[in-house]
C-alpha positions as CSV (number, residue, x, y, z in Angstrom):
1,M,96.8,104.5,21.3
2,P,95.6,102.0,24.5
3,N,95.8,99.1,22.0
4,L,99.2,100.4,21.0
5,K,100.7,100.5,24.0
6,L,98.7,97.3,25.7
7,K,100.7,95.8,22.4
8,K,104.0,97.1,23.4
9,Y,103.4,95.7,27.2
10,L,102.4,91.9,26.2
11,L,105.8,91.9,23.1
12,L,107.2,93.5,25.8
13,S,106.6,90.3,28.4
14,V,107.4,87.9,26.1
15,F,110.7,89.0,25.9
16,I,111.7,89.3,29.2
17,V,109.3,85.3,29.7
18,G,111.8,84.7,26.9
19,F,114.9,85.7,28.1
20,S,114.5,84.4,31.8
21,H,113.6,81.0,30.5
22,S,117.0,81.9,28.4
23,T,119.3,82.1,31.0
24,F,117.3,79.5,33.3
25,A,117.9,76.6,30.9
26,Q,121.8,77.6,30.4
27,S,122.3,77.9,34.5
28,G,124.9,76.3,36.4
29,N,129.4,77.1,34.8
30,L,129.9,76.0,31.4
31,P,126.3,76.2,29.6
32,Y,127.9,75.5,26.4
33,A,130.8,73.1,26.9
34,D,129.0,69.5,25.9
35,G,128.0,70.7,22.6
36,K,130.8,70.5,20.7
37,F,132.3,68.5,18.4
38,I,135.1,67.7,19.1
39,H,138.1,69.6,21.7
40,F,140.5,67.9,23.8
41,G,142.0,68.2,27.4
42,F,144.9,66.6,29.5
43,S,144.7,63.5,32.6
44,L,147.5,63.0,35.8
45,G,146.9,59.8,37.4
46,T,148.1,56.9,40.1
47,G,147.2,53.3,39.9
48,T,148.4,50.5,39.9
49,M,149.7,47.7,38.3
50,S,149.4,43.7,38.2
51,F,149.1,40.9,36.8
52,G,146.7,37.2,37.1
53,V,148.6,34.7,37.3
54,T,148.8,31.1,35.7
55,P,149.2,28.9,37.5
56,N,150.2,29.5,40.9
57,D,149.7,28.5,44.4
58,S,153.7,29.5,45.1
59,V,153.9,32.8,43.1
60,S,151.9,36.0,44.1
61,V,151.6,39.2,43.0
62,S,151.6,41.6,46.5
63,S,153.2,45.5,47.4
64,L,151.3,47.3,44.6
65,S,152.8,50.1,44.3
66,P,151.6,53.6,42.8
67,M,151.5,54.1,39.5
68,F,151.9,57.5,37.5
69,S,150.4,58.9,34.1
70,V,149.8,61.9,32.4
71,G,147.8,61.4,29.1
72,I,146.2,63.9,25.7
73,I,142.4,63.7,26.0
74,S,140.7,64.2,22.0
75,D,137.0,63.8,22.2
76,L,134.5,63.4,19.6
77,R,130.5,64.3,19.7
78,L,128.9,61.1,18.6
79,F,124.7,61.6,19.9
80,R,123.7,64.5,22.9
81,Y,125.1,61.1,25.5
82,L,128.1,59.7,23.8
83,N,131.5,60.4,22.7
84,L,134.2,58.9,20.8
85,R,138.0,59.4,22.2
86,V,141.3,58.1,22.4
87,T,143.7,59.2,24.2
88,P,147.6,57.6,24.4
89,T,148.8,57.5,28.0
90,L,152.0,57.2,29.2
91,H,152.2,54.9,32.8
92,F,155.2,54.6,35.0
93,G,154.8,52.2,37.7
94,D,156.3,47.7,38.3
95,R,154.8,45.3,39.7
96,Q,156.1,42.3,42.5
97,L,156.0,39.0,42.4
98,N,156.3,37.0,45.5
99,Y,157.6,33.6,45.0
100,R,157.8,30.1,47.9
101,F,159.7,27.9,47.3
102,S,160.5,24.8,49.3
103,G,161.4,24.6,52.7
104,A,159.5,27.9,53.6
105,V,161.9,29.3,51.4
106,K,160.7,33.3,50.3
107,D,161.6,35.4,47.6
108,S,161.0,38.4,45.5
109,T,161.7,40.3,41.8
110,S,160.5,43.9,40.7
111,I,159.3,44.2,36.9
112,N,159.6,48.2,35.9
113,S,157.9,49.4,33.4
114,V,156.5,52.0,30.8
115,L,153.5,51.7,29.2
116,F,152.5,53.4,25.8
117,C,148.7,52.8,25.9
118,L,146.5,54.1,23.2
119,P,142.9,53.2,24.0
120,V,139.9,53.9,22.0
121,Y,137.0,54.6,24.3
122,L,133.9,54.9,24.6
123,K,131.7,57.9,26.2
124,Y,127.9,57.2,27.5
125,S,126.8,60.4,29.3
126,A,123.7,60.4,31.8
127,E,121.5,64.2,31.6
128,R,123.1,67.0,33.6
129,K,122.5,68.1,36.7
130,D,123.4,71.6,37.5
131,N,127.8,71.0,37.0
132,Y,127.3,66.7,37.5
133,R,127.1,65.0,34.8
134,P,127.7,61.2,35.6
135,Y,129.4,59.2,33.5
136,L,130.2,55.6,32.5
137,I,133.1,54.2,29.6
138,W,134.2,51.5,27.6
139,G,136.7,50.6,25.0
140,G,140.1,49.4,24.4
141,G,143.6,49.6,23.0
142,V,146.9,48.1,22.5
143,Y,150.5,49.0,24.8
144,Y,154.4,49.2,24.0
145,D,156.6,48.3,27.4
146,L,158.8,51.0,26.6
147,A,160.9,50.2,29.6
148,R,161.7,46.2,28.8
149,N,164.6,44.9,29.6
150,K,165.8,41.5,28.6
151,D,168.4,40.9,32.1
152,N,165.6,41.0,34.4
153,P,164.4,37.2,36.0
154,V,161.2,37.4,34.9
155,L,161.0,39.5,30.9
156,L,157.9,40.3,29.4
157,K,156.7,40.7,25.9
158,S,156.5,44.6,25.3
159,L,153.2,45.0,23.4
160,D,149.7,43.7,24.5
161,F,146.3,44.1,23.8
162,Y,143.6,45.2,25.9
163,T,139.9,45.9,27.8
164,E,139.2,49.0,29.3
165,F,135.9,50.4,31.0
166,G,135.7,52.8,34.2
167,V,132.6,55.2,35.4
168,G,134.0,59.1,35.9
169,C,131.5,62.3,36.5
170,D,131.7,65.6,34.7
171,I,132.3,68.6,37.6
172,Y,132.3,71.8,35.4
173,F,133.9,75.1,36.2
174,S,134.0,78.1,35.3
175,F,136.9,77.6,32.8
176,F,137.3,74.2,32.6
177,K,135.9,71.0,32.7
178,L,136.9,68.0,35.5
179,A,136.4,65.1,35.7
180,P,137.7,62.0,38.1
181,E,137.5,58.4,36.5
182,L,138.1,55.0,37.7
183,K,139.0,52.4,35.0
184,F,140.4,48.1,35.3
185,A,141.7,47.5,32.5
186,I,142.4,44.0,31.0
187,G,145.4,42.4,28.6
188,F,144.4,39.4,26.7
189,N,147.9,38.1,25.9
190,D,150.2,35.9,27.7
191,M,153.2,38.2,28.8
192,L,155.8,35.8,30.2
193,T,158.6,35.4,28.0
194,P,159.3,31.6,28.3
195,Y,163.2,30.2,29.6
196,A,163.8,28.8,26.3
197,E,163.3,31.5,24.7
198,R,165.9,33.6,26.8
199,N,169.3,34.3,25.8
200,S,170.3,36.7,28.1
201,G,170.6,37.8,31.6
202,N,171.1,35.8,34.6
203,A,170.4,32.0,34.2
204,V,170.2,30.9,37.3
205,D,167.4,33.8,38.2
206,N,166.2,33.8,34.9
207,L,165.0,30.0,36.1
208,K,163.7,29.8,39.6
209,Y,161.9,32.5,38.8
210,T,160.2,32.5,35.4
211,S,159.9,28.1,35.7
212,P,157.2,29.0,38.5
213,L,155.4,30.3,36.2
214,S,153.1,29.9,33.2
215,K,151.2,32.9,31.9
216,L,151.6,36.4,32.7
217,T,148.4,38.6,31.5
218,S,148.4,42.5,32.8
219,R,145.7,44.4,35.0
220,M,145.5,48.1,35.8
221,L,143.6,50.5,38.4
222,T,143.8,53.8,37.5
223,L,141.7,56.5,38.6
224,S,142.8,59.6,36.7
225,F,141.7,63.4,36.7
226,N,140.4,64.9,33.5
227,F,140.7,68.4,32.3
228,E,139.3,69.6,29.5
């Protein structure tokens, strides 16, 4: 009889220790969030659009205006530390080109854009520490400018391909995961439509603002807040 009681106490002790260890191992908010094979979310962001200008000593990009973005997140778990993400996103913003003409004459023109971006990313995460998990993200995609206006003095092409990289950190709350994420995108294509290829708009303005340029490439800095 004493041996039977001892066995019961031992089994109860093992159960309590095992339960305590399991509870400790799963401590923190959303302990199983990263184990999902696929999950979805959305993102809201801000940032700036810019250009890489070739050449010029007489043209620059400044007066960077805030950009607003909204997107949908689809996340596929590949391995413990690696995820594949597709995030269709709309970016609303504009870019201003400043000119210095002969005789110290200064002028500028603004280009509005609504970019529909379709990027694919690889997200590499570190080990989770309490309710925080930093990560690196890299990928690329294609965008199409929905606000292309043929009457603009500087006419941009609609389609571009780009690469993008950044950092972020997953923060686990009771019912959702928030991730501040900072990314920088670089476009591959020359987005400038040469003056000779234009057939619309004010010819004088087109020549004035286009002729000093030989190449424009896209740049974009985005601070997004992902909710998953």
